[in-house]
C-alpha distance (Angstrom), angle and dihedral (degrees) to the residues before:
residue distance angle dihedral
M1 . . .
A2 3.79 . .
L3 3.79 91.6 .
S4 3.81 92.7 47.6
K5 3.80 91.8 47.2
H6 3.79 91.6 47.9
G7 3.80 92.1 49.6
L8 3.79 92.3 49.0
T9 3.79 92.5 47.9
R10 3.79 92.0 49.5
D11 3.80 91.7 48.9
M12 3.79 91.6 48.0
T13 3.80 92.5 47.6
M14 3.80 92.3 48.2
K15 3.79 92.1 48.0
Y16 3.80 91.6 44.7
H17 3.80 91.4 49.9
M18 3.80 91.9 47.9
E19 3.81 92.5 47.8
G20 3.80 92.1 43.6
S21 3.77 91.2 51.6
């Protein structure tokens, strides 16, 4: 669960950063 959550968070953050930029 921790790994899955971490992966999802990283993906979301990356996407959010890319979209924000």
